[in-house]
C-alpha positions in Angstrom: 0.0 0.0 0.0 2.8 2.3 1.0 4.7 1.5 -2.3 1.5 2.3 -4.3 1.1 5.7 -2.6 4.8 6.4 -3.1 4.5 5.6 -6.8 1.5 7.9 -7.2 3.4 10.7 -5.4 6.5 10.3 -7.6 4.3 10.4 -10.8 2.6 13.6 -9.5 5.9 15.2 -8.6 7.3 14.3 -12.1 4.2 15.7 -13.8 4.4 18.9 -11.7 8.1 19.4 -12.5 7.6 18.9 -16.2 4.8 21.5 -16.3 6.8 24.0 -14.2 9.7 23.6 -16.7 7.4 24.3 -19.6 6.0 27.3 -17.8 9.5 28.8 -17.5 9.9 28.9 -21.3 8.3 31.8 -23.2 7.9 32.2 -26.9 7.8 36.0 -26.6 10.8 37.9 -27.9 13.0 38.9 -25.0 14.2 42.0 -26.9 13.1 43.9 -30.0 12.2 41.2 -32.6 13.6 41.2 -36.1 10.6 42.0 -38.4 11.3 41.6 -42.1 7.9 42.5 -43.6 7.1 45.9 -45.0 4.4 48.4 -44.1 2.4 49.0 -40.9 1.1 45.3 -41.0 4.6 43.9 -40.4 4.1 43.1 -36.7 1.6 40.4 -37.5 1.4 37.1 -39.3 -0.2 37.5 -42.8 -1.9 34.1 -42.5 -3.5 34.2 -39.1 -2.9 37.7 -37.8 -1.1 36.6 -34.7 1.6 38.8 -33.2 5.1 37.9 -34.4 6.6 39.3 -31.2 4.4 37.2 -29.0 5.3 34.0 -30.9 8.8 35.1 -32.0 10.6 31.9 -31.0 8.4 29.8 -33.3 8.4 32.3 -36.2 9.6 31.6 -39.7 10.2 33.9 -42.7 10.2 33.4 -46.5 10.0 35.3 -49.8 7.5 35.0 -52.5 8.6 34.7 -56.1 8.4 38.5 -56.5 10.7 38.9 -53.5 7.9 40.0 -51.2 9.0 39.1 -47.6 6.6 37.2 -45.4 6.9 36.4 -41.7 4.8 33.9 -39.9 4.1 33.1 -36.3 4.8 29.4 -36.9 5.7 26.7 -39.3 2.0 25.9 -39.5 1.3 29.3 -41.1 4.3 28.9 -43.4 2.7 25.6 -44.6 -0.7 27.3 -45.1 1.0 30.0 -47.2 2.7 27.4 -49.3 -0.7 26.1 -50.4 -1.3 29.5 -52.1 2.1 30.9 -53.0 5.2 29.5 -54.6 7.8 29.5 -51.8 11.3 28.3 -52.2 11.9 26.3 -49.0 15.6 26.5 -49.5 15.4 30.2 -48.6 13.2 29.8 -45.5 14.5 31.3 -42.2 13.6 30.5 -38.7 14.3 32.1 -35.3 16.8 30.3 -33.2 14.9 29.7 -29.9 18.1 30.2 -27.9 19.8 33.2 -29.5 16.6 34.7 -31.1 18.4 35.4 -34.3 17.1 34.5 -37.8 18.9 31.4 -39.1 18.8 29.2 -42.2 15.9 26.8 -41.6 17.3 24.1 -43.9 20.3 23.6 -41.6 18.5 24.1 -38.3 17.8 21.4 -35.7 14.2 21.2 -34.7 12.8 19.9 -31.5 9.3 18.6 -32.2 6.7 17.4 -29.7 8.2 19.0 -26.6 6.2 20.0 -23.5 6.0 23.5 -24.9 2.5 24.1 -26.5 2.4 24.3 -30.3 1.8 27.6 -32.1 -1.3 27.2 -34.2 -0.7 23.5 -34.0 -1.0 20.7 -31.5 2.7 19.7 -31.7 5.3 22.3 -31.0 8.3 22.9 -33.3 11.3 25.0 -32.1 14.5 25.4 -34.0 18.1 25.8 -33.0 21.3 26.6 -35.0 23.4 24.2 -33.0 22.6 20.6 -32.5 23.9 20.7 -28.9 21.4 23.4 -28.0 18.6 21.4 -29.5 19.6 18.3 -27.6 19.9 20.3 -24.4 16.4 21.7 -24.9 15.0 18.2 -25.7 16.6 16.9 -22.5 14.9 19.6 -20.5 11.5 19.8 -22.2 11.3 16.4 -23.9 10.7 16.1 -27.7 12.6 14.7 -30.6 15.4 16.4 -32.6 14.9 16.3 -36.4 15.9 18.3 -39.4 13.9 20.9 -41.3 12.6 18.6 -43.9 11.2 16.2 -41.3 9.6 19.0 -39.3 8.0 20.5 -42.4 6.7 17.1 -43.5 5.1 16.6 -40.0 3.5 20.1 -40.2 2.1 19.3 -43.7 0.7 15.9 -42.6 -1.0 17.4 -39.5 -2.3 20.5 -41.1 -5.9 19.4 -41.5 -6.1 18.3 -37.9 -4.4 21.4 -36.7 -6.8 23.6 -38.6 -9.8 21.7 -37.2 -8.5 22.1 -33.7 -7.9 25.9 -34.1 -11.3 26.4 -35.8 -13.1 24.7 -32.9 -11.4 27.0 -30.4 -12.2 30.1 -32.5 -15.8 29.1 -32.9 -16.3 28.5 -29.2 -14.5 31.6 -27.8 -12.8 33.9 -30.2 -15.5 34.7 -32.7 -18.1 35.5 -30.0 -15.6 37.7 -28.3 -14.8 39.5 -31.6 -18.4 40.0 -32.4 -19.1 41.6 -29.0 -16.1 43.9 -29.4 -17.1 44.9 -32.9 -20.7 45.7 -31.8 -19.7 47.7 -28.7 -16.3 49.3 -29.5 -16.0 49.8 -33.3 -17.2 51.7 -36.3 -19.9 49.6 -37.9 -18.8 50.3 -41.4 -15.5 48.5 -41.3 -15.2 46.6 -44.6 -12.7 43.7 -44.4 -13.0 43.1 -48.1 -10.9 46.3 -48.7 -7.8 44.5 -47.5 -5.7 41.8 -49.2 -4.7 39.9 -46.1 -5.6 39.7 -42.4 -2.6 41.6 -41.0 -3.4 44.6 -43.3 -6.9 44.7 -41.8 -5.5 44.4 -38.3 -3.0 47.3 -38.9 -5.8 49.5 -40.3 -8.0 48.9 -37.2 -5.2 49.9 -34.9 -3.6 52.7 -36.9 -6.7 54.3 -38.3 -8.5 54.1 -34.9 -11.5 52.3 -36.3 -12.3 51.1 -32.8 -11.7 52.2 -29.2 -8.3 51.3 -27.8 -7.9 47.5 -27.7 -5.4 45.1 -26.1 -3.7 42.7 -28.4 -5.9 39.8 -27.4 -9.0 41.9 -28.1 -7.6 43.2 -31.4 -6.9 39.6 -32.5 -10.3 38.4 -31.7 -12.0 41.3 -33.4 -9.8 40.9 -36.5 -10.5 37.2 -36.8 -14.3 37.8 -36.5 -14.2 40.5 -39.2 -11.9 38.5 -41.5 -13.2 34.9 -41.0 -16.9 35.4 -40.1 -18.2 38.8 -41.2 -16.2 39.0 -44.4 -16.8 35.4 -45.5 -20.2 34.7 -43.9 -22.2 37.9 -44.3 -25.9 38.1 -45.2 -27.7 35.9 -47.7 -28.9 39.1 -49.3 -25.8 40.8 -50.7 -25.5 43.6 -53.2 -24.4 42.1 -56.5 -25.9 38.7 -55.9 -27.5 36.6 -58.7 -31.1 37.5 -59.3 -33.6 34.8 -60.2 -37.3 34.8 -60.6 -39.6 32.2 -59.0 -40.4 30.6 -62.3 -36.8 29.9 -63.4 -35.9 26.2 -63.5 -32.6 24.6 -64.0 -32.5 23.4 -67.7 -30.5 20.3 -66.6 -32.4 19.0 -63.5 -35.6 21.0 -63.6 -35.3 22.3 -60.0 -36.6 25.8 -59.1 -33.5 28.0 -58.7 -35.1 30.6 -56.2 -35.2 27.9 -53.5 -31.4 27.7 -53.5 -30.0 31.2 -53.8 -26.6 30.5 -52.3 -25.9 28.0 -55.2 -27.4 30.0 -58.1 -25.4 30.3 -61.3 -26.1 31.8 -64.7 -25.0 31.6 -68.4 -25.7 34.6 -70.5 -26.2 34.6 -74.3 -26.3 38.3 -75.0 -29.1 39.8 -72.9 -30.8 36.5 -72.3 -29.7 34.0 -69.6 -30.3 30.6 -68.2 -30.1 29.9 -64.4 -28.8 26.8 -62.7 -29.0 25.4 -59.2 -25.3 24.9 -59.0 -22.0 24.9 -60.8 -22.2 21.2 -61.5 -25.3 21.5 -63.6 -24.0 24.7 -65.2 -20.9 23.0 -66.4 -22.9 20.1 -67.8 -24.8 22.6 -69.9 -21.7 24.6 -70.7 -19.8 21.7 -72.2 -22.7 21.2 -74.8 -23.6 24.8 -75.5 -20.4 26.9 -75.5 -21.2 28.9 -78.7 -22.5 32.5 -78.2 -21.8 32.8 -74.5 -21.3 36.4 -73.4 -21.0 35.9 -69.6 -21.0 33.3 -66.9 -21.8 34.1 -63.3 -21.5 31.9 -60.2 -22.1 32.6 -56.5 -19.0 32.9 -54.3 -19.6 30.5 -51.5 -18.4 32.8 -48.7 -19.5 36.3 -49.7 -22.6 35.2 -51.7 -21.7 37.7 -54.4 -22.1 37.1 -58.1 -18.6 36.6 -59.6 -17.1 35.9 -63.0 -17.1 32.2 -63.3 -14.1 32.2 -65.7 -11.9 33.9 -63.1 -13.1 31.9 -60.1 -11.5 28.9 -58.3 -13.5 25.8 -57.6 -13.1 23.1 -54.8 -14.0 19.6 -55.8 -14.7 16.6 -53.5 -15.5 18.5 -50.3 -17.9 17.4 -47.5 -20.3 20.3 -48.4 -23.3 19.3 -50.6 -25.4 21.4 -52.9 -29.0 20.9 -54.0 -27.9 18.1 -56.3 -25.3 16.5 -54.0 -21.6 16.8 -54.6 -20.7 20.2 -56.1 -18.0 22.4 -57.4 -17.8 25.1 -54.8 -16.9 28.5 -56.3 -14.7 31.2 -54.8 -13.5 34.6 -56.1 -10.2 34.3 -54.3 -7.8 31.4 -54.5 -6.9 31.9 -50.8 -10.5 31.4 -49.8 -10.7 28.3 -52.0 -7.6 26.9 -50.3 -9.0 27.6 -46.8 -12.3 25.9 -47.7 -10.4 23.0 -49.3 -8.5 22.4 -46.1 -11.5 22.9 -43.7 -13.8 20.7 -45.7 -11.6 17.9 -46.9 -11.6 18.9 -50.6 -9.7 16.8 -53.1 -8.7 19.6 -55.5 -8.8 23.3 -56.2 -9.1 24.1 -60.0 -9.5 27.2 -62.2 -12.4 27.4 -64.6 -10.4 26.5 -67.6 -9.1 23.3 -65.9 -12.5 21.9 -65.2 -13.1 18.8 -67.4 -16.3 17.0 -68.2 -15.1 13.7 -66.8 -14.6 15.2 -63.3 -17.9 17.0 -63.4 -19.9 13.9 -64.2 -17.9 11.9 -61.6 -19.5 14.1 -58.9 -22.8 12.2 -59.5 -21.3 8.8 -58.8 
């Protein structure tokens, strides 16, 4: 009996020691952080809006093909950005968790799965220039020492689960907090669609004083609400949405279109048009009647606005169904399509001119 009690006590003390150790480590920059982005938005991650300074010891940086510098709060956000942009991973840099200097990520030693909580991910990934420093950290905080390629591969494989985990937290606490702040403390005409990325919106809110003074946590919650809920959700009645009358039927399946406004699509032949209950049926018709088309409109899934179908991006194979089952889900922006693709288990994101009849008809199987 005494031995059992002693074992329980030892386990408890070990657990307590490990958690105290983790509590002593902070991801926050101990001095002024090195910020490589341009403009007033540079203090925040362009993917999630998080403070680079607050998560400095897990931050990464990269350059787009046009040499635009990008800095992320985590490897997870780097991986998300790689879904949309061409990024040469040989030029990625990461902050050395010990010296807090930017170093070449490809030669760094990563400690993955330590007791330190992950940044935007379940599993933490911290980098070190020297292998000895990585091993010392792993000895103190547990975890495994791996190279950049291995850490990146792990981040890519866990991305869908990480996004699901973060989304659940945001839906439960962050979005409601952001909505409350917006209603009580901000100008009500803030238009998130004016900004190309989330950190630009965040910078505008702060620097243009669009709200009463906010703490970083409040500012982040508000920005996420405006960017991910209000901008993408919106109202079902949006200026510029596709107009249909109650007598319009889809020429492919015969369904009344007005019953499904969020899926409405149209093909124009001069001033005349045909309406469809979704992109899938529209494409079936399009493949057989291409001659004389003057315009094709589809409904952006997030904003519900009418957009040019030929310039849109489409998600195939997701877990979201339209009136006729599996659908091609349209988006005006590729970044939105990528987000939806990851959130809803899509199989592919394609441009209009890459849609083929075989894949469209396959959606009915």
